[in-house]
N, CA, C and O atoms as CSV, one atom per row, in Angstrom:
chain,resi,resn,atom,element,x,y,z
A,1,UNK,N,N,-0.029,-22.732,-2.920
A,1,UNK,CA,C,-0.869,-22.095,-3.921
A,1,UNK,C,C,0.011,-21.393,-4.937
A,1,UNK,O,O,0.974,-20.721,-4.567
A,2,UNK,N,N,-0.308,-21.541,-6.204
A,2,UNK,CA,C,0.457,-20.910,-7.273
A,2,UNK,C,C,-0.157,-19.601,-7.729
A,2,UNK,O,O,0.030,-19.188,-8.873
A,3,UNK,N,N,-0.871,-18.962,-6.859
A,3,UNK,CA,C,-1.528,-17.693,-7.176
A,3,UNK,C,C,-1.068,-16.608,-6.219
A,3,UNK,O,O,-0.521,-16.891,-5.153
A,4,UNK,N,N,-1.298,-15.358,-6.618
A,4,UNK,CA,C,-1.084,-14.198,-5.761
A,4,UNK,C,C,-2.449,-13.614,-5.438
A,4,UNK,O,O,-3.332,-13.578,-6.294
A,5,UNK,N,N,-2.622,-13.157,-4.202
A,5,UNK,CA,C,-3.861,-12.507,-3.793
A,5,UNK,C,C,-3.510,-11.054,-3.471
A,5,UNK,O,O,-2.789,-10.770,-2.515
A,6,UNK,N,N,-4.034,-10.146,-4.289
A,6,UNK,CA,C,-3.726,-8.734,-4.173
A,6,UNK,C,C,-5.011,-7.958,-3.918
A,6,UNK,O,O,-6.070,-8.314,-4.434
A,7,UNK,N,N,-4.915,-6.898,-3.123
A,7,UNK,CA,C,-6.074,-6.041,-2.867
A,7,UNK,C,C,-5.719,-4.640,-3.340
A,7,UNK,O,O,-4.716,-4.061,-2.924
A,8,UNK,N,N,-6.564,-4.107,-4.219
A,8,UNK,CA,C,-6.361,-2.773,-4.776
A,8,UNK,C,C,-7.337,-1.790,-4.145
A,8,UNK,O,O,-8.543,-2.033,-4.101
A,9,UNK,N,N,-6.807,-0.692,-3.663
A,9,UNK,CA,C,-7.608,0.396,-3.113
A,9,UNK,C,C,-7.532,1.551,-4.099
A,9,UNK,O,O,-6.460,2.115,-4.316
A,10,UNK,N,N,-8.665,1.905,-4.698
A,10,UNK,CA,C,-8.658,3.007,-5.657
A,10,UNK,C,C,-8.630,4.361,-4.963
A,10,UNK,O,O,-8.175,5.344,-5.548
A,11,UNK,N,N,-9.107,4.427,-3.728
A,11,UNK,CA,C,-9.091,5.685,-3.000
A,11,UNK,C,C,-9.330,5.468,-1.526
A,11,UNK,O,O,-10.409,5.033,-1.122
A,12,UNK,N,N,-8.326,5.769,-0.717
A,12,UNK,CA,C,-8.431,5.669,0.735
A,12,UNK,C,C,-7.678,6.862,1.306
A,12,UNK,O,O,-6.465,6.976,1.133
A,13,UNK,N,N,-8.382,7.733,1.973
A,13,UNK,CA,C,-7.794,9.022,2.364
A,13,UNK,C,C,-7.670,9.111,3.870
A,13,UNK,O,O,-8.628,8.722,4.538
A,14,UNK,N,N,-6.660,9.552,4.436
A,14,UNK,CA,C,-5.414,10.079,3.908
A,14,UNK,C,C,-4.256,9.164,4.296
A,14,UNK,O,O,-3.395,8.880,3.463
A,15,UNK,N,N,-4.220,8.703,5.530
A,15,UNK,CA,C,-3.235,7.705,5.935
A,15,UNK,C,C,-3.955,6.392,6.193
A,15,UNK,O,O,-5.008,6.380,6.832
A,16,UNK,N,N,-3.403,5.283,5.704
A,16,UNK,CA,C,-4.106,4.003,5.767
A,16,UNK,C,C,-3.193,2.924,6.344
A,16,UNK,O,O,-2.018,2.832,5.990
A,17,UNK,N,N,-3.750,2.118,7.233
A,17,UNK,CA,C,-3.098,0.891,7.692
A,17,UNK,C,C,-3.964,-0.267,7.217
A,17,UNK,O,O,-5.181,-0.259,7.402
A,18,UNK,N,N,-3.328,-1.268,6.599
A,18,UNK,CA,C,-4.034,-2.453,6.118
A,18,UNK,C,C,-3.512,-3.654,6.899
A,18,UNK,O,O,-2.303,-3.834,7.051
A,19,UNK,N,N,-4.443,-4.472,7.393
A,19,UNK,CA,C,-4.129,-5.689,8.136
A,19,UNK,C,C,-4.856,-6.854,7.484
A,19,UNK,O,O,-5.988,-6.709,7.023
A,20,UNK,N,N,-4.199,-8.017,7.446
A,20,UNK,CA,C,-4.865,-9.240,7.025
A,20,UNK,C,C,-4.618,-10.272,8.119
A,20,UNK,O,O,-3.476,-10.601,8.441
A,21,UNK,N,N,-5.702,-10.769,8.678
A,21,UNK,CA,C,-5.642,-11.736,9.775
A,21,UNK,C,C,-4.722,-11.244,10.905
A,21,UNK,O,O,-3.965,-12.019,11.489
A,22,UNK,N,N,-4.806,-9.944,11.197
A,22,UNK,CA,C,-4.040,-9.353,12.284
A,22,UNK,C,C,-2.618,-8.953,11.934
A,22,UNK,O,O,-1.926,-8.369,12.768
A,23,UNK,N,N,-2.158,-9.254,10.715
A,23,UNK,CA,C,-0.797,-8.921,10.301
A,23,UNK,C,C,-0.791,-7.575,9.565
A,23,UNK,O,O,-1.493,-7.412,8.567
A,24,UNK,N,N,-0.008,-6.622,10.052
A,24,UNK,CA,C,0.118,-5.314,9.410
A,24,UNK,C,C,0.882,-5.433,8.100
A,24,UNK,O,O,1.938,-6.063,8.055
A,25,UNK,N,N,0.362,-4.840,7.042
A,25,UNK,CA,C,1.038,-4.802,5.750
A,25,UNK,C,C,1.810,-3.481,5.678
A,25,UNK,O,O,1.190,-2.425,5.552
A,26,UNK,N,N,3.145,-3.510,5.756
A,26,UNK,CA,C,3.916,-2.264,5.732
A,26,UNK,C,C,3.862,-1.603,4.368
A,26,UNK,O,O,3.605,-2.251,3.353
A,27,UNK,N,N,4.108,-0.302,4.363
A,27,UNK,CA,C,4.090,0.459,3.122
A,27,UNK,C,C,5.470,0.904,2.709
A,27,UNK,O,O,6.479,0.387,3.189
A,28,UNK,N,N,5.502,1.869,1.815
A,28,UNK,CA,C,6.778,2.401,1.349
A,28,UNK,C,C,6.781,3.920,1.388
A,28,UNK,O,O,7.345,4.563,0.501
A,29,UNK,N,N,6.159,4.499,2.405
A,29,UNK,CA,C,6.109,5.944,2.535
A,29,UNK,C,C,7.506,6.514,2.699
A,29,UNK,O,O,8.294,6.031,3.513
A,30,UNK,N,N,7.807,7.541,1.924
A,30,UNK,CA,C,9.102,8.221,2.038
A,30,UNK,C,C,9.118,9.148,3.245
A,30,UNK,O,O,10.182,9.627,3.639
A,31,UNK,N,N,7.968,9.405,3.833
A,31,UNK,CA,C,7.871,10.289,4.982
A,31,UNK,C,C,8.095,9.464,6.243
A,31,UNK,O,O,7.284,8.597,6.569
A,32,UNK,N,N,9.175,9.723,6.945
A,32,UNK,CA,C,9.532,8.923,8.111
A,32,UNK,C,C,8.426,8.893,9.156
A,32,UNK,O,O,8.205,7.872,9.807
A,33,UNK,N,N,7.725,10.028,9.316
A,33,UNK,CA,C,6.659,10.083,10.323
A,33,UNK,C,C,5.525,9.115,9.991
A,33,UNK,O,O,4.712,8.797,10.860
A,34,UNK,N,N,5.461,8.647,8.758
A,34,UNK,CA,C,4.388,7.752,8.336
A,34,UNK,C,C,4.866,6.315,8.144
A,34,UNK,O,O,4.290,5.565,7.356
A,35,UNK,N,N,5.907,5.938,8.858
A,35,UNK,CA,C,6.463,4.590,8.713
A,35,UNK,C,C,5.470,3.505,9.114
A,35,UNK,O,O,5.592,2.364,8.670
A,36,UNK,N,N,4.489,3.843,9.948
A,36,UNK,CA,C,3.488,2.865,10.371
A,36,UNK,C,C,2.250,2.882,9.478
A,36,UNK,O,O,1.245,2.253,9.807
A,37,UNK,N,N,2.310,3.587,8.365
A,37,UNK,CA,C,1.186,3.618,7.425
A,37,UNK,C,C,1.484,2.684,6.255
A,37,UNK,O,O,2.618,2.610,5.783
A,38,UNK,N,N,0.460,1.973,5.791
A,38,UNK,CA,C,0.604,1.176,4.583
A,38,UNK,C,C,0.678,2.097,3.374
A,38,UNK,O,O,1.428,1.837,2.433
A,39,UNK,N,N,-0.109,3.183,3.403
A,39,UNK,CA,C,-0.155,4.113,2.270
A,39,UNK,C,C,-0.563,5.489,2.776
A,39,UNK,O,O,-1.304,5.612,3.751
A,40,UNK,N,N,-0.076,6.505,2.110
A,40,UNK,CA,C,-0.473,7.879,2.411
A,40,UNK,C,C,-0.890,8.581,1.121
A,40,UNK,O,O,-0.456,8.208,0.031
A,41,UNK,N,N,-1.708,9.569,1.253
A,41,UNK,CA,C,-2.274,10.403,0.190
A,41,UNK,C,C,-3.328,9.619,-0.580
A,41,UNK,O,O,-3.023,8.727,-1.372
A,42,UNK,N,N,-4.573,9.985,-0.319
A,42,UNK,CA,C,-5.705,9.184,-0.741
A,42,UNK,C,C,-6.078,9.172,-2.196
A,42,UNK,O,O,-6.789,8.264,-2.625
A,43,UNK,N,N,-5.633,10.142,-2.990
A,43,UNK,CA,C,-6.056,10.170,-4.377
A,43,UNK,C,C,-5.176,9.310,-5.276
A,43,UNK,O,O,-5.381,9.262,-6.488
A,44,UNK,N,N,-4.202,8.637,-4.685
A,44,UNK,CA,C,-3.324,7.742,-5.430
A,44,UNK,C,C,-3.702,6.314,-5.076
A,44,UNK,O,O,-3.590,5.929,-3.912
A,45,UNK,N,N,-4.151,5.505,-6.049
A,45,UNK,CA,C,-4.499,4.115,-5.734
A,45,UNK,C,C,-3.257,3.318,-5.337
A,45,UNK,O,O,-2.130,3.685,-5.672
A,46,UNK,N,N,-3.487,2.222,-4.617
A,46,UNK,CA,C,-2.374,1.366,-4.220
A,46,UNK,C,C,-2.861,-0.068,-4.096
A,46,UNK,O,O,-4.055,-0.330,-3.952
A,47,UNK,N,N,-1.899,-0.997,-4.157
A,47,UNK,CA,C,-2.177,-2.427,-4.073
A,47,UNK,C,C,-1.320,-3.029,-2.964
A,47,UNK,O,O,-0.156,-2.662,-2.801
A,48,UNK,N,N,-1.901,-3.949,-2.208
A,48,UNK,CA,C,-1.136,-4.704,-1.212
A,48,UNK,C,C,-1.214,-6.189,-1.546
A,48,UNK,O,O,-2.229,-6.681,-2.038
A,49,UNK,N,N,-0.128,-6.882,-1.272
A,49,UNK,CA,C,-0.061,-8.327,-1.489
A,49,UNK,C,C,-0.360,-9.011,-0.162
A,49,UNK,O,O,0.415,-8.895,0.787
A,50,UNK,N,N,-1.468,-9.715,-0.092
A,50,UNK,CA,C,-1.849,-10.400,1.144
A,50,UNK,C,C,-1.607,-11.907,1.072
A,50,UNK,O,O,-1.971,-12.640,1.991
A,51,UNK,N,N,-0.997,-12.365,-0.012
A,51,UNK,CA,C,-0.806,-13.801,-0.249
A,51,UNK,C,C,-0.198,-14.549,0.936
A,51,UNK,O,O,-0.726,-15.594,1.318
A,52,UNK,N,N,0.894,-14.055,1.537
A,52,UNK,CA,C,1.517,-14.850,2.612
A,52,UNK,C,C,0.659,-14.986,3.868
A,52,UNK,O,O,0.934,-15.837,4.714
A,53,UNK,N,N,-0.370,-14.162,3.996
A,53,UNK,CA,C,-1.144,-14.121,5.239
A,53,UNK,C,C,-2.563,-14.672,5.097
A,53,UNK,O,O,-3.294,-14.766,6.084
A,54,UNK,N,N,-2.951,-15.034,3.886
A,54,UNK,CA,C,-4.276,-15.601,3.649
A,54,UNK,C,C,-4.245,-17.085,3.996
A,54,UNK,O,O,-3.318,-17.802,3.618
A,55,UNK,N,N,-5.254,-17.531,4.711
A,55,UNK,CA,C,-5.383,-18.944,5.064
A,55,UNK,C,C,-6.562,-19.514,4.269
A,55,UNK,O,O,-7.634,-18.913,4.213
A,56,UNK,N,N,-6.351,-20.663,3.668
A,56,UNK,CA,C,-7.408,-21.273,2.885
A,56,UNK,C,C,-8.089,-22.424,3.624
A,56,UNK,O,O,-9.300,-22.620,3.510
A,57,UNK,N,N,-7.291,-23.187,4.386
A,57,UNK,CA,C,-7.839,-24.319,5.133
A,57,UNK,C,C,-7.171,-24.406,6.489
A,57,UNK,O,O,-6.025,-23.988,6.654
A,58,UNK,N,N,-7.896,-24.956,7.470
A,58,UNK,CA,C,-7.311,-25.165,8.790
A,58,UNK,C,C,-6.576,-26.502,8.815
A,58,UNK,O,O,-6.456,-27.164,7.784
A,59,UNK,N,N,-6.095,-26.895,9.964
A,59,UNK,CA,C,-5.330,-28.143,10.103
A,59,UNK,C,C,-6.142,-29.373,9.713
A,59,UNK,O,O,-5.574,-30.399,9.341
A,60,UNK,N,N,-7.472,-29.274,9.797
A,60,UNK,CA,C,-8.347,-30.399,9.431
A,60,UNK,C,C,-8.806,-30.345,7.984
A,60,UNK,O,O,-9.615,-31.168,7.556
A,61,UNK,N,N,-8.296,-29.383,7.230
A,61,UNK,CA,C,-8.686,-29.268,5.828
A,61,UNK,C,C,-9.985,-28.526,5.598
A,61,UNK,O,O,-10.497,-28.503,4.479
A,62,UNK,N,N,-10.522,-27.919,6.642
A,62,UNK,CA,C,-11.774,-27.172,6.524
A,62,UNK,C,C,-11.494,-25.730,6.081
A,62,UNK,O,O,-10.495,-25.144,6.499
A,63,UNK,N,N,-12.357,-25.155,5.245
A,63,UNK,CA,C,-12.172,-23.758,4.840
A,63,UNK,C,C,-12.217,-22.833,6.055
A,63,UNK,O,O,-12.926,-23.103,7.025
A,64,UNK,N,N,-11.459,-21.749,5.995
A,64,UNK,CA,C,-11.422,-20.788,7.094
A,64,UNK,C,C,-11.756,-19.392,6.576
A,64,UNK,O,O,-11.595,-19.092,5.393
A,65,UNK,N,N,-12.226,-18.548,7.493
A,65,UNK,CA,C,-12.487,-17.151,7.163
A,65,UNK,C,C,-11.205,-16.345,7.328
A,65,UNK,O,O,-10.386,-16.641,8.197
A,66,UNK,N,N,-11.036,-15.327,6.492
A,66,UNK,CA,C,-9.942,-14.382,6.604
A,66,UNK,C,C,-10.540,-13.017,6.918
A,66,UNK,O,O,-11.654,-12.707,6.497
A,67,UNK,N,N,-9.797,-12.207,7.658
A,67,UNK,CA,C,-10.277,-10.881,8.023
A,67,UNK,C,C,-9.323,-9.834,7.461
A,67,UNK,O,O,-8.143,-9.801,7.809
A,68,UNK,N,N,-9.848,-8.979,6.588
A,68,UNK,CA,C,-9.109,-7.846,6.053
A,68,UNK,C,C,-9.606,-6.614,6.792
A,68,UNK,O,O,-10.791,-6.284,6.732
A,69,UNK,N,N,-8.697,-5.930,7.492
A,69,UNK,CA,C,-9.071,-4.735,8.252
A,69,UNK,C,C,-8.315,-3.541,7.692
A,69,UNK,O,O,-7.125,-3.627,7.387
A,70,UNK,N,N,-9.023,-2.428,7.562
A,70,UNK,CA,C,-8.433,-1.202,7.038
A,70,UNK,C,C,-8.718,-0.083,8.029
A,70,UNK,O,O,-9.869,0.181,8.374
A,71,UNK,N,N,-7.662,0.562,8.477
A,71,UNK,CA,C,-7.798,1.696,9.391
A,71,UNK,C,C,-7.395,2.946,8.619
A,71,UNK,O,O,-6.262,3.068,8.155
A,72,UNK,N,N,-8.345,3.876,8.488
A,72,UNK,CA,C,-8.088,5.116,7.768
A,72,UNK,C,C,-7.952,6.239,8.798
A,72,UNK,O,O,-8.806,6.392,9.671
A,73,UNK,N,N,-6.884,7.015,8.693
A,73,UNK,CA,C,-6.523,7.965,9.741
A,73,UNK,C,C,-7.180,9.330,9.623
A,73,UNK,O,O,-7.320,9.907,8.545
A,74,UNK,N,N,-7.567,9.803,10.770
A,74,UNK,CA,C,-7.843,11.220,10.972
A,74,UNK,C,C,-7.498,11.491,12.427
A,74,UNK,O,O,-8.295,11.233,13.329
A,75,UNK,N,N,-6.305,12.011,12.637
A,75,UNK,CA,C,-5.868,12.323,13.987
A,75,UNK,C,C,-5.332,11.138,14.760
A,75,UNK,O,O,-5.184,11.233,15.978
A,76,UNK,N,N,-5.038,10.038,14.115
A,76,UNK,CA,C,-4.481,8.874,14.782
A,76,UNK,C,C,-2.954,9.018,14.872
A,76,UNK,O,O,-2.341,9.555,13.950
A,77,UNK,N,N,-2.340,8.557,15.945
A,77,UNK,CA,C,-0.889,8.725,16.100
A,77,UNK,C,C,-0.040,8.068,15.009
A,77,UNK,O,O,1.101,8.483,14.802
A,78,UNK,N,N,-0.559,7.057,14.304
A,78,UNK,CA,C,0.274,6.394,13.302
A,78,UNK,C,C,0.513,7.254,12.071
A,78,UNK,O,O,1.384,6.935,11.261
A,79,UNK,N,N,-0.240,8.335,11.911
A,79,UNK,CA,C,-0.153,9.127,10.685
A,79,UNK,C,C,-0.091,10.609,11.002
A,79,UNK,O,O,-0.906,11.124,11.767
A,80,UNK,N,N,0.870,11.287,10.417
A,80,UNK,CA,C,0.985,12.738,10.575
A,80,UNK,C,C,0.290,13.407,9.398
A,80,UNK,O,O,0.758,13.326,8.262
A,81,UNK,N,N,-0.820,14.063,9.676
A,81,UNK,CA,C,-1.608,14.693,8.630
A,81,UNK,C,C,-0.863,15.861,8.006
A,81,UNK,O,O,-0.192,16.617,8.708
A,82,UNK,N,N,-0.977,16.013,6.680
A,82,UNK,CA,C,-0.357,17.173,6.032
A,82,UNK,C,C,-1.144,18.464,6.262
A,82,UNK,O,O,-0.733,19.521,5.783
A,83,UNK,N,N,-2.257,18.402,6.978
A,83,UNK,CA,C,-3.064,19.577,7.334
A,83,UNK,C,C,-3.577,20.357,6.126
A,83,UNK,O,O,-3.564,21.587,6.125
A,84,UNK,N,N,-4.022,19.645,5.112
A,84,UNK,CA,C,-4.614,20.303,3.952
A,84,UNK,C,C,-5.907,21.018,4.297
A,84,UNK,O,O,-6.319,21.942,3.594
A,85,UNK,N,N,-6.547,20.595,5.377
A,85,UNK,CA,C,-7.867,21.135,5.681
A,85,UNK,C,C,-7.823,22.604,6.065
A,85,UNK,O,O,-8.867,23.250,6.155
A,86,UNK,N,N,-6.633,23.139,6.292
A,86,UNK,CA,C,-6.528,24.555,6.605
A,86,UNK,C,C,-6.910,25.443,5.438
A,86,UNK,O,O,-7.275,26.603,5.628
A,87,UNK,N,N,-6.826,24.897,4.219
A,87,UNK,CA,C,-7.212,25.673,3.036
A,87,UNK,C,C,-8.736,25.713,2.948
A,87,UNK,O,O,-9.403,24.696,3.139
A,88,UNK,N,N,-9.266,26.865,2.663
A,88,UNK,CA,C,-10.706,27.058,2.609
A,88,UNK,C,C,-11.364,26.083,1.634
A,88,UNK,O,O,-11.031,26.057,0.449
A,89,UNK,N,N,-12.291,25.292,2.139
A,89,UNK,CA,C,-13.109,24.349,1.364
A,89,UNK,C,C,-12.307,23.285,0.638
A,89,UNK,O,O,-12.797,22.692,-0.324
A,90,UNK,N,N,-11.081,23.032,1.080
A,90,UNK,CA,C,-10.271,22.037,0.389
A,90,UNK,C,C,-10.620,20.626,0.844
A,90,UNK,O,O,-10.658,19.706,0.027
A,91,UNK,N,N,-10.876,20.445,2.141
A,91,UNK,CA,C,-11.406,19.189,2.651
A,91,UNK,C,C,-10.513,17.984,2.587
A,91,UNK,O,O,-11.018,16.863,2.661
A,92,UNK,N,N,-9.207,18.144,2.452
A,92,UNK,CA,C,-8.322,17.004,2.295
A,92,UNK,C,C,-8.132,16.189,3.559
A,92,UNK,O,O,-7.629,15.068,3.487
A,93,UNK,N,N,-8.515,16.713,4.710
A,93,UNK,CA,C,-8.356,15.933,5.935
A,93,UNK,C,C,-9.550,15.016,6.204
A,93,UNK,O,O,-9.572,14.322,7.220
A,94,UNK,N,N,-10.535,15.003,5.317
A,94,UNK,CA,C,-11.623,14.038,5.451
A,94,UNK,C,C,-11.043,12.651,5.207
A,94,UNK,O,O,-10.087,12.498,4.447
A,95,UNK,N,N,-11.622,11.642,5.853
A,95,UNK,CA,C,-11.052,10.305,5.715
A,95,UNK,C,C,-12.101,9.293,5.286
A,95,UNK,O,O,-13.303,9.541,5.377
A,96,UNK,N,N,-11.628,8.164,4.823
A,96,UNK,CA,C,-12.517,7.068,4.478
A,96,UNK,C,C,-12.099,6.371,3.198
A,96,UNK,O,O,-11.164,6.793,2.517
A,97,UNK,N,N,-12.802,5.306,2.885
A,97,UNK,CA,C,-12.652,4.609,1.606
A,97,UNK,C,C,-13.680,5.229,0.678
A,97,UNK,O,O,-14.879,5.027,0.866
A,98,UNK,N,N,-13.241,5.967,-0.302
A,98,UNK,CA,C,-14.173,6.718,-1.133
A,98,UNK,C,C,-14.207,6.260,-2.582
A,98,UNK,O,O,-14.906,6.855,-3.403
A,99,UNK,N,N,-13.471,5.224,-2.903
A,99,UNK,CA,C,-13.513,4.610,-4.232
A,99,UNK,C,C,-13.510,3.099,-4.036
A,99,UNK,O,O,-13.271,2.622,-2.927
A,100,UNK,N,N,-13.774,2.338,-5.100
A,100,UNK,CA,C,-13.872,0.880,-4.957
A,100,UNK,C,C,-12.585,0.220,-4.450
A,100,UNK,O,O,-11.481,0.737,-4.619
A,101,UNK,N,N,-12.778,-0.936,-3.827
A,101,UNK,CA,C,-11.690,-1.812,-3.393
A,101,UNK,C,C,-11.877,-3.115,-4.162
A,101,UNK,O,O,-12.979,-3.662,-4.204
A,102,UNK,N,N,-10.804,-3.610,-4.767
A,102,UNK,CA,C,-10.876,-4.805,-5.613
A,102,UNK,C,C,-9.916,-5.862,-5.108
A,102,UNK,O,O,-8.848,-5.537,-4.589
A,103,UNK,N,N,-10.285,-7.123,-5.254
A,103,UNK,CA,C,-9.371,-8.225,-4.991
A,103,UNK,C,C,-8.996,-8.840,-6.335
A,103,UNK,O,O,-9.860,-9.166,-7.148
A,104,UNK,N,N,-7.686,-8.992,-6.553
A,104,UNK,CA,C,-7.172,-9.613,-7.773
A,104,UNK,C,C,-6.482,-10.911,-7.384
A,104,UNK,O,O,-5.629,-10.925,-6.496
A,105,UNK,N,N,-6.846,-11.988,-8.042
A,105,UNK,CA,C,-6.154,-13.263,-7.858
A,105,UNK,C,C,-5.469,-13.552,-9.184
A,105,UNK,O,O,-6.125,-13.759,-10.205
A,106,UNK,N,N,-4.134,-13.563,-9.155
A,106,UNK,CA,C,-3.358,-13.680,-10.385
A,106,UNK,C,C,-2.426,-14.881,-10.303
A,106,UNK,O,O,-2.254,-15.486,-9.245
A,107,UNK,N,N,-1.829,-15.211,-11.445
A,107,UNK,CA,C,-0.732,-16.170,-11.439
A,107,UNK,C,C,0.470,-15.488,-10.796
A,107,UNK,O,O,0.533,-14.260,-10.726
A,108,UNK,N,N,1.423,-16.290,-10.329
A,108,UNK,CA,C,2.630,-15.689,-9.737
A,108,UNK,C,C,3.390,-14.871,-10.780
A,108,UNK,O,O,3.954,-13.827,-10.453
A,109,UNK,N,N,3.410,-15.331,-12.021
A,109,UNK,CA,C,4.005,-14.550,-13.101
A,109,UNK,C,C,2.865,-13.758,-13.727
A,109,UNK,O,O,1.923,-14.328,-14.279
A,110,UNK,N,N,2.967,-12.435,-13.633
A,110,UNK,CA,C,1.885,-11.591,-14.131
A,110,UNK,C,C,2.412,-10.193,-14.391
A,110,UNK,O,O,3.506,-9.837,-13.953
A,111,UNK,N,N,1.632,-9.412,-15.101
A,111,UNK,CA,C,1.942,-8.001,-15.299
A,111,UNK,C,C,1.154,-7.236,-14.254
A,111,UNK,O,O,-0.076,-7.259,-14.272
A,112,UNK,N,N,1.846,-6.553,-13.333
A,112,UNK,CA,C,1.138,-5.852,-12.266
A,112,UNK,C,C,0.277,-4.715,-12.797
A,112,UNK,O,O,0.511,-4.200,-13.890
A,113,UNK,N,N,-0.726,-4.331,-12.006
A,113,UNK,CA,C,-1.536,-3.176,-12.341
A,113,UNK,C,C,-0.617,-1.961,-12.438
A,113,UNK,O,O,0.344,-1.839,-11.679
A,114,UNK,N,N,-0.912,-1.083,-13.358
A,114,UNK,CA,C,-0.074,0.087,-13.577
A,114,UNK,C,C,-0.485,1.214,-12.635
A,114,UNK,O,O,-0.976,2.257,-13.067
A,115,UNK,N,N,-0.275,0.985,-11.351
A,115,UNK,CA,C,-0.576,2.009,-10.361
A,115,UNK,C,C,0.524,2.029,-9.325
A,115,UNK,O,O,1.320,1.096,-9.225
A,116,UNK,N,N,0.560,3.104,-8.555
A,116,UNK,CA,C,1.508,3.207,-7.457
A,116,UNK,C,C,1.183,2.099,-6.464
A,116,UNK,O,O,0.029,1.946,-6.064
A,117,UNK,N,N,2.178,1.333,-6.067
A,117,UNK,CA,C,1.914,0.189,-5.198
A,117,UNK,C,C,2.970,0.069,-4.122
A,117,UNK,O,O,4.135,0.394,-4.351
A,118,UNK,N,N,2.574,-0.393,-2.957
A,118,UNK,CA,C,3.552,-0.677,-1.916
A,118,UNK,C,C,4.363,-1.918,-2.266
A,118,UNK,O,O,5.268,-2.301,-1.525
A,119,UNK,N,N,4.044,-2.539,-3.382
A,119,UNK,CA,C,4.760,-3.734,-3.816
A,119,UNK,C,C,6.110,-3.402,-4.438
A,119,UNK,O,O,6.982,-4.268,-4.516
A,120,UNK,N,N,6.299,-2.141,-4.888
A,120,UNK,CA,C,7.528,-1.732,-5.583
A,120,UNK,C,C,7.799,-2.610,-6.796
A,120,UNK,O,O,8.938,-3.023,-7.015
A,121,UNK,N,N,6.782,-2.900,-7.578
A,121,UNK,CA,C,6.926,-3.743,-8.762
A,121,UNK,C,C,6.433,-3.009,-10.005
A,121,UNK,O,O,5.424,-2.305,-9.970
A,122,UNK,N,N,7.153,-3.185,-11.082
A,122,UNK,CA,C,6.740,-2.632,-12.369
A,122,UNK,C,C,7.145,-3.628,-13.441
A,122,UNK,O,O,8.202,-4.250,-13.330
A,123,UNK,N,N,6.342,-3.793,-14.466
A,123,UNK,CA,C,6.646,-4.746,-15.521
A,123,UNK,C,C,6.281,-6.155,-15.123
A,123,UNK,O,O,5.618,-6.355,-14.105
A,124,UNK,N,N,6.700,-7.145,-15.907
A,124,UNK,CA,C,6.389,-8.537,-15.632
A,124,UNK,C,C,7.144,-8.996,-14.382
A,124,UNK,O,O,8.351,-8.786,-14.256
A,125,UNK,N,N,6.424,-9.613,-13.479
A,125,UNK,CA,C,7.028,-10.002,-12.208
A,125,UNK,C,C,6.834,-11.487,-11.936
A,125,UNK,O,O,5.817,-12.076,-12.304
A,126,UNK,N,N,7.816,-12.072,-11.292
A,126,UNK,CA,C,7.695,-13.427,-10.770
A,126,UNK,C,C,8.285,-13.408,-9.378
A,126,UNK,O,O,9.505,-13.381,-9.214
A,127,UNK,N,N,7.428,-13.421,-8.378
A,127,UNK,CA,C,7.876,-13.404,-6.984
A,127,UNK,C,C,7.375,-14.644,-6.298
A,127,UNK,O,O,6.251,-15.082,-6.543
A,128,UNK,N,N,8.176,-15.204,-5.458
A,128,UNK,CA,C,7.766,-16.399,-4.720
A,128,UNK,C,C,7.526,-16.075,-3.290
A,128,UNK,O,O,7.172,-16.957,-2.508
């Protein structure tokens, strides 16, 4: 396929693990304790590239289903909470997908979305 399949999360709070067909999509968290998180801090949107793990047809050429799973942390061992909830009425330890999630299908050569991404890409990109 000459396309990229990207999933954009506009808001997922606070620690997030993203899986496609059972494969964990690693992130780029600078916090060592969050090495098993795809993304941390929910008010910053992020994009994951699921292209290598998406299946379009089975061995017989029949279309197949893909499963995108998102685990959002609250007290899970994979994520160390920054404990924002200690501040009166701040509520930062609440979890969930609270903004839209989008799927983008692009050409391999494209201008990435201008958001923080675990892709570590900026400007025009061509990745194989």
